[in-house]
ZAMARGU-4260 file (C-alpha; in steps of 0.2 Angstrom, whole numbers, plus 5000, padded with zeros to 4 digits):
<rodrens>
0) 6107/5495/5231 | 6107/5509/5245 | 6088/5506/5247 | 6090/5487/5248 | 6103/5489/5262
5) 6092/5501/5271 | 6077/5490/5269 | 6087/5475/5276 | 6094/5486/5291 | 6076/5492/5295
10) 6069/5474/5294 | 6083/5467/5306 | 6080/5482/5318 | 6061/5478/5318 | 6065/5459/5321
15) 6077/5464/5335 | 6091/5455/5326 | 6102/5470/5321 | 6119/5470/5329 | 6116/5456/5342
20) 6126/5457/5358 | 6141/5447/5359 | 6136/5439/5376 | 6123/5429/5368 | 6124/5410/5367
25) 6125/5411/5348 | 6143/5415/5350 | 6146/5397/5354 | 6147/5393/5336 | 6162/5405/5333
30) 6179/5396/5336 | 6188/5405/5350 | 6203/5406/5338 | 6194/5419/5327 | 6190/5429/5342
35) 6208/5428/5347 | 6214/5434/5330 | 6202/5449/5331 | 6209/5453/5349 | 6227/5452/5343
40) 6223/5464/5329 | 6215/5476/5342 | 6231/5474/5353 | 6243/5477/5339 | 6234/5493/5334
45) 6230/5500/5351 | 6246/5495/5359 | 6254/5510/5351 | 6244/5521/5363 | 6242/5509/5377
50) 6258/5499/5379 | 6251/5488/5394 | 6240/5479/5381 | 6255/5471/5373 | 6261/5463/5389
55) 6269/5446/5385 | 6259/5430/5390 | 6268/5424/5406 | 6265/5406/5402 | 6279/5402/5390
60) 6272/5386/5384 | 6256/5395/5377 | 6265/5410/5369 | 6266/5401/5352 | 6246/5401/5351
65) 6243/5416/5363 | 6257/5428/5363 | 6249/5442/5374 | 6244/5441/5392 | 6226/5446/5387
70) 6225/5431/5375 | 6225/5419/5390 | 6208/5426/5395 | 6201/5419/5378 | 6211/5403/5378
75) 6209/5397/5396 | 6196/5385/5401 | 6194/5378/5418 | 6196/5359/5415 | 6180/5349/5418
80) 6189/5337/5430 | 6193/5352/5442 | 6175/5357/5444 | 6170/5372/5456 | 6186/5381/5461
85) 6183/5379/5480 | 6190/5367/5492 | 6179/5353/5500 | 6182/5359/5517 | 6173/5368/5531
90) 6170/5387/5527 | 6163/5402/5536 | 6154/5407/5521 | 6136/5400/5519 | 6137/5399/5500
95) 6153/5390/5501 | 6147/5378/5514 | 6132/5375/5502 | 6142/5371/5487 | 6157/5362/5495
100) 6148/5345/5494 | 6150/5347/5475 | 6168/5352/5475 | 6183/5340/5474 | 6197/5352/5468
105) 6214/5350/5477 | 6226/5365/5479 | 6245/5366/5477 | 6246/5383/5486 | 6234/5396/5493
110) 6230/5412/5485 | 6219/5419/5471 | 6217/5407/5456 | 6219/5416/5439 | 6222/5409/5421
115) 6240/5414/5422 | 6244/5404/5439 | 6231/5390/5437 | 6244/5376/5437 | 6254/5384/5452
120) 6238/5384/5463 | 6228/5369/5457 | 6234/5351/5457 | 6227/5344/5441 | 6232/5326/5444
125) 6224/5324/5461 | 6209/5334/5456 | 6206/5323/5441 | 6208/5308/5452 | 6195/5314/5464
130) 6183/5318/5450 | 6184/5300/5443 | 6183/5293/5461 | 6166/5302/5464 | 6159/5294/5448
135) 6164/5276/5452 | 6154/5264/5462 | 6159/5256/5478 | 6162/5238/5481 | 6146/5227/5481
140) 6151/5219/5498 | 6163/5230/5507 | 6156/5247/5511 | 6167/5262/5506 | 6180/5252/5496
145) 6184/5258/5478 | 6181/5246/5464 | 6195/5240/5453 | 6195/5245/5434 | 6187/5233/5423
150) 6203/5230/5414 | 6214/5228/5429 | 6225/5212/5428 | 6218/5206/5445 | 6200/5209/5441
155) 6201/5201/5424 | 6209/5186/5432 | 6194/5185/5444 | 6182/5185/5430 | 6191/5172/5420
160) 6193/5160/5435 | 6175/5162/5440 | 6168/5158/5423 | 6180/5143/5421 | 6174/5137/5438
165) 6156/5138/5432 | 6157/5126/5417 | 6156/5108/5416 | 6163/5095/5403 | 6153/5079/5401
170) 6143/5083/5417 | 6159/5086/5428 | 6168/5101/5433 | 6185/5105/5427 | 6199/5098/5439
175) 6210/5112/5447 | 6225/5106/5437 | 6215/5106/5420 | 6208/5123/5424 | 6225/5130/5428
180) 6232/5123/5411 | 6218/5131/5402 | 6221/5147/5410 | 6239/5147/5404 | 6237/5139/5387
185) 6221/5148/5381 | 6217/5163/5391 | 6235/5170/5392 | 6236/5169/5373 | 6219/5173/5366
190) 6209/5189/5368 | 6193/5178/5365 | 6192/5160/5369 | 6178/5151/5360 | 6169/5135/5365
195) 6177/5127/5349 | 6194/5131/5355 | 6190/5124/5372 | 6184/5108/5364 | 6199/5106/5353
200) 6211/5109/5368 | 6202/5096/5378 | 6203/5083/5363 | 6221/5086/5361 | 6227/5087/5379
205) 6214/5076/5388 | 6211/5063/5374 | 6192/5065/5377 | 6182/5056/5363 | 6166/5065/5367
210) 6164/5083/5374 | 6148/5092/5380 | 6151/5109/5388 | 6138/5117/5400 | 6138/5133/5410
215) 6143/5146/5397 | 6132/5161/5397 | 6136/5163/5379 | 6136/5145/5371 | 6149/5150/5358
220) 6162/5158/5369 | 6168/5164/5386 | 6163/5182/5390 | 6179/5185/5400 | 6196/5187/5395
225) 6214/5193/5399 | 6214/5207/5386 | 6225/5219/5396 | 6238/5206/5399 | 6238/5200/5381
230) 6240/5218/5375 | 6255/5222/5386 | 6263/5205/5382 | 6261/5207/5363 | 6270/5224/5364
235) 6286/5214/5368 | 6291/5229/5380 | 6286/5220/5397 | 6291/5202/5394 | 6303/5201/5409
240) 6291/5211/5421 | 6273/5207/5417 | 6273/5190/5426 | 6283/5196/5441 | 6274/5200/5457
245) 6287/5213/5460 | 6280/5224/5447 | 6262/5219/5448 | 6257/5234/5459 | 6265/5246/5446
250) 6255/5238/5432 | 6239/5240/5442 | 6243/5259/5444 | 6246/5261/5426 | 6229/5253/5422
255) 6220/5264/5434 | 6228/5280/5428 | 6224/5275/5410 | 6206/5273/5416 | 6205/5289/5426
260) 6215/5302/5416 | 6207/5307/5399 | 6220/5321/5399 | 6235/5314/5390 | 6247/5326/5398
265) 6242/5321/5415 | 6243/5303/5411 | 6261/5305/5404 | 6266/5314/5420 | 6259/5300/5431
270) 6269/5287/5420 | 6285/5297/5422 | 6284/5294/5441 | 6287/5275/5439 | 6306/5275/5438
275) 6309/5259/5428 | 6298/5264/5413 | 6308/5268/5398 | 6304/5282/5385 | 6299/5268/5373
280) 6287/5260/5386 | 6279/5277/5390 | 6277/5280/5372 | 6267/5264/5370 | 6257/5266/5386
285) 6251/5284/5383 | 6242/5278/5367 | 6232/5264/5377 | 6215/5271/5383 | 6206/5259/5395
290) 6188/5262/5401 | 6176/5255/5413 | 6175/5249/5431 | 6172/5232/5439 | 6161/5229/5454
295) 6173/5222/5467 | 6188/5230/5476 | 6206/5224/5478 | 6203/5223/5497 | 6189/5210/5494
300) 6199/5199/5482 | 6216/5199/5491 | 6214/5205/5509 | 6199/5195/5515 | 6205/5178/5520
305) 6197/5162/5526 | 6202/5151/5541 | 6216/5143/5531 | 6223/5160/5526 | 6218/5160/5508
310) 6211/5175/5500 | 6196/5174/5487 | 6207/5175/5471 | 6218/5161/5478 | 6203/5150/5482
315) 6197/5153/5464 | 6213/5147/5457 | 6216/5133/5469 | 6198/5126/5470 | 6183/5122/5459
320) 6172/5135/5469 | 6164/5150/5461 | 6165/5167/5468 | 6147/5167/5476 | 6151/5150/5485
325) 6167/5157/5492 | 6160/5174/5497 | 6146/5166/5506 | 6156/5154/5517 | 6154/5157/5535
330) 6172/5163/5538 | 6173/5175/5523 | 6156/5181/5526 | 6160/5184/5545 | 6176/5194/5540
335) 6166/5205/5528 | 6153/5208/5541 | 6166/5213/5554 | 6174/5225/5541 | 6157/5233/5537
340) 6153/5235/5556 | 6169/5244/5559 | 6164/5256/5545 | 6146/5258/5551 | 6152/5263/5569
345) 6164/5276/5562 | 6151/5283/5549 | 6133/5289/5549 | 6120/5279/5539 | 6118/5293/5526
350) 6137/5293/5523 | 6136/5274/5520 | 6121/5275/5509 | 6128/5289/5498 | 6141/5277/5492
355) 6131/5261/5493 | 6130/5250/5477 | 6111/5250/5476 | 6097/5260/5467 | 6089/5276/5475
360) 6073/5266/5477 | 6082/5254/5488 | 6091/5267/5498 | 6074/5275/5501 | 6067/5258/5507
365) 6082/5256/5519 | 6080/5273/5527 | 6061/5269/5530 | 6065/5252/5537 | 6078/5259/5549
370) 6066/5272/5555 | 6053/5259/5559 | 6066/5249/5568 | 6070/5264/5579 | 6052/5265/5583
375) 6051/5247/5588 | 6067/5248/5598 | 6059/5262/5608 | 6044/5251/5611 | 6055/5237/5616
380) 6064/5247/5630 | 6079/5251/5619 | 6083/5233/5615 | 6091/5233/5597 | 6089/5219/5585
385) 6103/5207/5581 | 6100/5208/5562 | 6088/5217/5550 | 6084/5208/5534 | 6076/5218/5520
390) 6068/5209/5505 | 6065/5218/5489 | 6053/5209/5477 | 6057/5209/5458 | 6047/5204/5444
395) 6052/5188/5435 | 6062/5191/5420 | 6050/5184/5407 | 6061/5187/5392 | 6078/5182/5399
400) 6085/5167/5390 | 6094/5161/5405 | 6079/5161/5416 | 6066/5153/5405 | 6057/5139/5414
405) 6050/5123/5406 | 6033/5130/5408 | 6036/5146/5398 | 6046/5136/5385 | 6031/5124/5383
410) 6019/5139/5383 | 6029/5147/5368 | 6028/5130/5359 | 6009/5129/5361 | 6007/5147/5355
415) 6015/5141/5338 | 6004/5126/5336 | 5988/5126/5328 | 5971/5125/5338 | 5967/5108/5330
420) 5982/5100/5340 | 5982/5111/5355 | 5965/5119/5359 | 5962/5134/5370 | 5957/5125/5385
425) 5974/5116/5386 | 5983/5133/5384 | 5973/5141/5397 | 5976/5127/5409 | 5995/5128/5406
430) 5995/5147/5409 | 5985/5145/5425 | 5998/5131/5431 | 6013/5143/5427 | 6004/5157/5437
435) 6001/5147/5452 | 6018/5139/5453 | 6029/5153/5448 | 6040/5159/5462 | 6045/5177/5465
440) 6064/5182/5464 | 6070/5189/5480 | 6085/5199/5484 | 6091/5200/5502 | 6101/5213/5510
445) 6107/5211/5528 | 6113/5223/5540 | 6121/5217/5557 | 6115/5229/5570 | 6120/5222/5587
450) 6123/5205/5595 | 6106/5203/5604 | 6095/5188/5601 | 6081/5197/5591 | 6079/5197/5572
455) 6067/5209/5563 | 6062/5204/5545 | 6054/5217/5533
</rodrens>
């Protein structure tokens, strides 16, 4: 037995596996609780000779699991949403200046941060909020504006109304009154509204003998819903407040907090700041976990108004227009351009591009175009263009169901038919026709530069 042990030790020594150092990454498989138990045994044994080792953990809430001050060194972890423990402010230290662009921590108080005073020095809530805001995209139309959560009451209302305004029944768009009734009767009561439910409702309420629905992306159902509204309504805890404008902002805050804060304790603390929430309501809300972000901001939907003083969400409700029609109206488009101009005058192009809702490839293209414009401007005695229009060509989406042309559909049919009926010559002619008549899909992005009379197109 002794020889076997000796042979095993010699083998491990030869392979450099004998008594591995505890700083290796293999220690990651050992639960920290086991290390803590071992540490507590050492503290109890050595505390007889070195009393300072048995100093009680100053954090009372952790004493049940970590009774000694030294235990906190094993137990404590810097929360991922706090990030590097430096403030994103100007510093005299070169290394800090280099790293501050990756920092978002918010302090409560100055001084050295330790595992025992972390919550006294660091604001967890604001740091977590900054962490999520760095990850979310900005508004597609308004530069620098934070997007709404995908489960926001306002954002879900926009998606439902926009989808309702796109459909037609028997070749005609839904009237405003019928659309509003549908919104109240179907969407406020069902998480998913199917095409069959819509047909049955129209038969019952509009007395239509024949119904043909067009305009749905999914022919069987609507893709949008008022799921958050229904979830809160069914709880029975917010019946008197959910439809009141007085409490609408509070509900939007609750939804945003649920989307931002994965840490349940922080979420509960935020809920407790709303004075009208009862303990039962907080208990219900803390178990709701909402995820995802939209692509539009609250400012775009509610603060940008037309010449009649109506914002976008009001126009979606009171008209048959879809969002793209509204946002491209001259008065709305002009207001958006003016808002973006103000931001561009107060921020550099790099600041705007860093938060722009577009791909890195597009950002690179924009930078190159702006450099070319500067060169042209120098050659034109400093005269700046009124507008720069940048066109990005995309490949046609051959396999997209919604973009299939008649030519492609016919081509698919020909491929399935035997050569006796449709010969190769006819198939080649059809392919050539599709190739010659197919139009590219273009995406335009415009930037207003000055109010001169010159336009440059790239």
